[in-house]
N, C-alpha and C positions, 0 to 999 in steps of 0.2 A: 421384557426378559427380568427376573430377575436376581442382583448381583451388588454386590458389595464392594461401593468407594471410599478412597480414607480422602475427606476432603478439609485443604489446607480452612484454618479459621477463616480467616481472610476473606475466599473464599464459599468458605458456610454461612460469613458474614453475610455479607454480597446478595447472596441466594437464600435467605430473610427475609433482607428488608426488600428486595422484586417480589416476597410472597407477603406478609407483611404488607407490599402498596395494589393490592395489585386482590387482593383473597383470593391466595390463586390456591392451592399446595404446596406443601416444596419438591416431592413431585412434578404435576406442573409444571411448578416454574422452573424447576429445572429439569428439565427436557425443551422447551421453549428456551431457554438462553444455551443448553445448547448448542443445541436449532440456527435459533443466529448465528450465533460461531461461528456454526460449521458455514454458514450463506458464507459471510463474507466474509474469512478465508478464500472461497471459491474466487467473489469478485474483488476476489486480493492480489491475484495471481493475473500477469499483465500474458500477454499474447509475446513467446517469444520475436525479435527481431529477425526481420530478416537477415538475407547469408544476399550482399550482393557482391556477383565477379567483378573479379577485376583489383584494379589496384585502388586506393582510398585521393584524391584528391584534394588533399586538403593534410599537407604535418599538420598535426592538432597535439607533436611532444614540445616544442614553441610559443608558449601562450601567449608570450610578446609581437613574440609576431606575426599569433593570426589578427589580435587586438587590432599592430595597425594595416597589415590589412586590409580585416575589413573596414577601419578609420575609410584608407587610402579610397576603397567602391564606391563605400558612402560618399562623400565631395562629390567625386566622382563622379555619381547618380546626382547632385544638388546642383552640378556647375564650376565648381574647383570650388579653393577656399573662399 
């Protein structure tokens, strides 16, 4: 497919630097970089978190309370202070 695209100067310079470094044509370097960017975008999208039924077991609105409870649990697991 043939099309006209206006590239920002920094983008064109980055593609040109890649092209010079690899010996590719501008077209080949551009296609390779676009494909790489598309693959990374697909890989970067994490799967959605599962929705669990029921009420939360811990109220995290007061983080100091949560941290205190975690510290208490840790001490109990270790056999006390």
